[in-house]
C-alpha positions in Angstrom: -26.5 -0.5 -3.8 -27.1 3.2 -4.1 -24.2 5.2 -5.6 -21.9 7.1 -3.3 -19.4 9.8 -4.1 -16.0 10.5 -2.6 -17.4 12.6 0.2 -19.9 10.0 1.4 -17.8 8.9 4.3 -19.3 12.0 6.0 -22.5 10.0 6.4 -20.8 7.0 8.0 -21.9 7.7 11.5 -21.2 5.5 14.6 -24.8 4.3 14.4 -24.3 3.4 10.8 -21.2 1.4 11.6 -23.0 -0.6 14.4 -26.1 -1.1 12.2 -23.9 -2.5 9.4 -22.5 -5.1 11.8 -25.9 -5.9 13.1 -27.1 -6.4 9.5 -24.8 -9.5 9.3 -25.6 -10.7 12.8 -22.7 -9.2 14.7 -23.7 -7.3 17.9 -21.4 -4.5 19.0 -21.3 -3.4 22.6 -21.0 0.3 21.8 -17.3 0.7 22.1 -15.7 2.0 18.9 -12.2 3.2 18.1 -11.3 4.8 14.8 -8.0 3.4 13.5 -5.4 5.2 11.5 -6.7 4.9 7.9 -7.5 7.6 5.3 -8.1 5.7 2.1 -10.8 3.7 3.8 -12.5 4.0 7.2 -11.5 1.4 9.7 -12.8 0.9 13.2 -12.1 -1.4 16.2 -15.5 -2.5 17.6 -16.1 -4.0 21.0 -18.4 -7.0 20.8 -20.9 -8.5 23.2 -19.3 -11.6 24.9 -16.6 -11.8 22.2 -13.2 -10.3 21.3 -13.2 -7.0 19.5 -13.4 -7.0 15.7 -11.9 -4.7 13.1 -14.3 -3.5 10.4 -13.1 -1.8 7.2 -15.5 0.3 5.1 -14.1 0.6 1.6 -13.8 4.0 -0.1 -16.6 4.3 -2.6 -15.7 4.0 -6.3 -12.1 3.0 -5.7 -12.1 -0.8 -6.2 -14.7 -2.9 -8.0 -16.3 -5.8 -6.0 -14.3 -8.2 -8.1 -11.0 -6.4 -7.2 -11.8 -6.5 -3.5 -12.8 -10.2 -3.6 -9.5 -11.0 -5.5 -7.5 -9.4 -2.6 -9.6 -11.4 -0.1 -9.0 -14.6 -2.0 -5.2 -14.0 -2.2 -4.9 -13.4 1.5 -7.0 -16.6 2.1 -4.5 -18.5 -0.1 -1.7 -17.3 2.2 -3.7 -18.3 5.3 -4.2 -21.8 3.9 -0.4 -22.1 3.5 0.0 -21.1 7.2 1.5 -17.7 6.3 0.6 -15.3 9.2 -1.6 -12.7 7.6 -5.0 -11.3 8.6 -7.9 -12.4 6.3 -11.4 -11.0 5.9 -13.7 -13.2 7.9 -16.4 -15.2 6.2 -19.8 -14.2 7.7 -22.8 -16.2 6.2 -20.4 -17.4 3.5 -19.3 -14.0 2.3 -16.3 -11.8 3.0 -17.7 -8.6 1.4 -20.9 -7.1 2.7 -23.1 -4.1 1.8 -25.1 -1.8 4.1 -26.7 1.5 3.2 -24.5 1.7 0.1 -21.3 1.1 2.0 -19.2 -2.0 1.2 -17.4 -3.4 4.3 -15.4 -6.4 5.6 -14.7 -7.8 9.1 -11.4 -8.9 10.4 -10.1 -10.3 13.7 -8.1 -7.9 15.7 -4.4 -8.7 15.8 -2.0 -6.6 17.9 1.8 -6.3 17.7 4.6 -3.8 17.7 6.8 -2.4 15.0 9.7 -4.7 13.9 13.2 -3.7 14.9 14.6 -3.1 11.4 18.1 -2.4 12.8 18.4 -6.0 13.8 19.8 -8.2 11.1 18.0 -11.3 12.2 14.7 -9.5 12.1 15.4 -8.4 8.5 16.2 -11.9 7.5 13.0 -13.2 9.1 11.0 -10.5 7.2 12.7 -11.6 4.0 11.6 -15.2 4.6 8.1 -14.0 5.2 8.0 -11.9 2.1 9.5 -14.7 0.1 6.7 -17.0 1.2 4.1 -14.5 0.2 5.7 -14.0 -3.2 6.0 -17.8 -3.8 2.2 -17.9 -3.5 1.7 -14.6 -5.3 3.5 -16.0 -8.4 1.2 -18.9 -8.8 -1.5 -16.9 -10.6 -2.2 -13.4 -11.8 -4.8 -10.8 -10.7 -7.5 -10.3 -13.3 -9.4 -7.3 -11.8 -6.6 -5.5 -10.0 -4.1 -3.2 -11.8 -0.3 -3.4 -12.3 2.2 -1.2 -10.6 3.9 0.4 -13.6 5.2 3.7 -15.0 1.8 4.6 -16.4 -0.4 4.0 -13.4 2.0 5.3 -10.8 3.8 8.0 -12.9 2.4 9.3 -16.2 -1.3 9.3 -15.2 -0.7 10.9 -11.8 1.5 13.5 -13.4 -1.1 14.4 -16.0 -3.8 14.6 -13.3 -1.8 17.1 -11.2 -0.9 19.2 -14.2 -4.5 19.4 -15.5 -6.4 20.0 -12.3 -4.8 23.3 -11.1 -3.0 22.0 -8.1 0.4 23.3 -9.0 0.9 27.1 -8.3 1.2 28.9 -11.6 4.8 30.1 -10.9 5.9 26.5 -10.3 3.9 24.9 -13.1 6.7 24.9 -15.7 9.3 23.7 -13.2 7.1 20.8 -12.0 6.2 19.8 -15.6 9.9 19.8 -16.5 11.1 17.9 -13.4 8.4 15.2 -13.6 9.2 14.7 -17.3 12.9 14.3 -16.5 12.0 12.0 -13.6 9.8 9.7 -15.7 12.5 9.6 -18.3 14.9 8.4 -15.6 12.3 5.8 -14.5 12.1 4.5 -18.1 15.9 4.1 -18.2 15.9 2.2 -14.9 13.3 -0.2 -16.3 15.3 -0.6 -19.4 18.4 -1.6 -17.3 16.3 -4.0 -15.3 15.2 -5.9 -18.4 12.4 -8.3 -18.6 10.4 -8.5 -15.4 8.4 -11.3 -13.8 5.3 -9.7 -12.3 3.4 -11.3 -9.4 0.8 -10.6 -6.8 2.3 -8.3 -4.2 1.4 -6.9 -0.8 1.8 -3.6 -2.6 2.3 -1.2 0.4 5.0 -3.1 2.3 6.2 -0.4 4.8 6.9 -0.9 8.4 3.5 0.4 9.5 1.9 -2.6 7.9 4.0 -5.2 9.7 3.1 -6.1 13.3 5.6 -8.1 15.3 4.9 -10.4 18.2 7.0 -13.0 20.1 5.9 -15.4 17.4 7.3 -13.2 14.6 5.8 -10.9 12.0 2.5 -10.7 10.4 1.4 -8.4 7.6 -1.9 -6.5 7.6 -3.8 -4.4 5.1 -3.4 -5.9 1.6 -5.8 -3.2 0.3 -3.1 -1.9 -2.2 -2.2 -5.4 -3.4 -1.6 -5.5 -7.2 0.7 -7.0 -9.8 4.3 -5.8 -9.8 8.0 -6.7 -9.5 9.1 -8.4 -6.3 11.4 -5.5 -5.3 8.3 -3.4 -4.6 7.7 -5.3 -1.4 11.3 -5.0 -0.3 12.6 -1.5 -0.9 10.4 0.3 1.5 11.9 -1.6 4.4 15.3 0.0 3.7 16.6 3.2 5.4 19.8 5.1 6.2 22.9 5.7 4.1 23.7 3.7 1.0 26.0 1.3 2.9 23.2 0.7 5.5 20.7 0.0 2.8 23.0 -2.3 1.0 23.5 -4.4 4.1 19.8 -4.3 4.9 19.0 -5.6 1.4 21.5 -8.4 1.7 19.9 -9.4 5.0 16.4 -9.3 3.5 17.4 -11.4 0.5 19.3 -13.9 2.6 15.9 -14.9 4.0 13.8 -14.2 0.9 15.8 -16.6 -1.3 15.1 -19.5 1.1 11.6 -19.5 -0.4 11.6 -17.5 -3.7 14.1 -16.8 -6.4 15.1 -13.1 -6.8 16.1 -11.5 -10.0 19.1 -9.1 -9.0 18.4 -6.9 -12.0 15.3 -5.7 -10.2 17.6 -3.7 -7.9 17.9 -1.2 -10.7 14.2 -0.4 -10.0 14.6 0.8 -6.3 15.0 4.5 -7.0 12.6 4.3 -9.9 9.9 2.8 -7.7 10.6 5.4 -5.1 10.2 8.2 -7.7 6.9 6.7 -8.9 5.7 6.5 -5.3 6.4 10.2 -4.8 4.5 11.3 -7.9 1.6 8.9 -7.1 1.4 10.1 -3.5 1.0 13.7 -4.4 -1.7 12.8 -6.9 -3.4 10.6 -4.3 -3.7 13.6 -1.9 -5.0 15.7 -4.7 -7.7 13.2 -5.7 -8.8 12.9 -2.1 -8.9 16.6 -1.3 -12.7 16.8 -1.3 -12.8 14.3 1.5 -13.1 16.5 4.6 -10.6 14.2 6.5 -7.8 15.1 4.2 -7.4 18.9 4.7 -7.5 18.3 8.5 -4.9 15.5 8.3 -2.6 17.0 5.7 -2.8 20.8 6.2 0.6 21.2 4.5 -0.5 19.8 1.2 -1.0 22.1 -1.8 1.0 25.0 -0.2 3.7 26.8 -2.1 6.3 25.2 0.1 4.9 21.8 -0.5 5.3 22.0 -4.3 8.8 23.6 -3.9 9.9 20.6 -1.8 8.4 18.1 -4.3 10.4 19.7 -7.1 13.6 19.5 -5.1 12.8 15.9 -4.0 12.3 14.8 -7.6 15.6 16.5 -8.7 17.4 14.4 -6.1 15.7 11.3 -7.4 16.8 12.1 -10.9 20.4 12.1 -9.7 19.9 8.9 -7.6 18.5 7.1 -10.6 21.7 7.8 -12.5 23.7 5.9 -9.9 24.4 2.2 -10.0 22.1 -0.4 -8.3 22.2 -0.5 -4.5 23.6 -4.1 -4.3 24.2 -6.9 -6.7 24.7 -10.6 -6.1 
C-alpha cells in the first residue's frame, strides 16, 4: 500500500470510490451520496440489482490495520449476541480492503430516526442496549486500540495546541493557565472516582450515532471505540438542567443494570470526561486543519472569538468539577 498523507482524501474521486468497490466484486450503479463524516469519508452507493451499501474510507495514518480489525471483531461479537449494531461486511472473507492506497470497509445501509430522549421509556431502553454492549465489552480488552484517559484526551492535546501556534499570542497565557487548572480538576475527579474497571466502549455515544426504528435502537459508527470507563457511553445522552440530567441518568441506569453492573463512583467522572472531550475536540480540529474539508465545515475554528469562548467554557467546567456527582445510588 502506498503511503498517504492527511490531505490524500482530495484524490478520493467518485471514480476511485466506484473502482474500489469493483475491485472486491461489488458493482455500483453510479448513484453516490456523501454522508456526514469528517474523520473518514463515507458514501452511500447505489448497487446494481441490490440494496444500497455504505462504504467507509478510513483516514490515512489514523488507525493501524490491527486497530481497525479489532473494532470490526468487537462489533461482530455484538452481532453474534443479537445486539443490534451494524458490522463491516465480509467480502471474500475480509472486512478491511485496500484500493489505490485507501483502506475501506463496506456496511449494509440501516436507516432510522433520532431517539426521543425526553421519553423516559426510551432512555431506559437505551440503557439496556448500552448495558448489553458493555457486558460483551468487558469480556476482553483491546490490544491495538488506545485507552480514553487524562493523557490521551487531555495532556497530549493541550500540549499539541500550545506548541503548534494555534492559540492567539494575547490568549496564550490564559489558555495555558485554564487548561492546567482544568486538568488538575480532572485529576481530582478521577481520584474521587477511585479504582476504575475499563472495558471496550462505543466511545462516541452521542445521539447522532443512535438510530431508532419501530424495533428499537441500533448503534452505528464504532470508529472511536476504545478502552475506558462505562460512564463514557452514558453521559453524552444527558441534557438540560442538573435535575433533568439526574432523572435521565436514573432512567438510563434503570435499564443498564438489567445487563451490567454499574459502579456509582464513576458519576464523579461526568464533568471530567466532558472537560477532556472539549480539550480533545479543539486539538482534533487543529490536527485536521490541513484537510481542505475542515476550513469549509468549521470556518469559526481558530478565530479570536473561538479561543475566547473555549477559555470561558473551561472556566465553567472547572467550577462544575468542584460540585458533587450528578446522582448517586
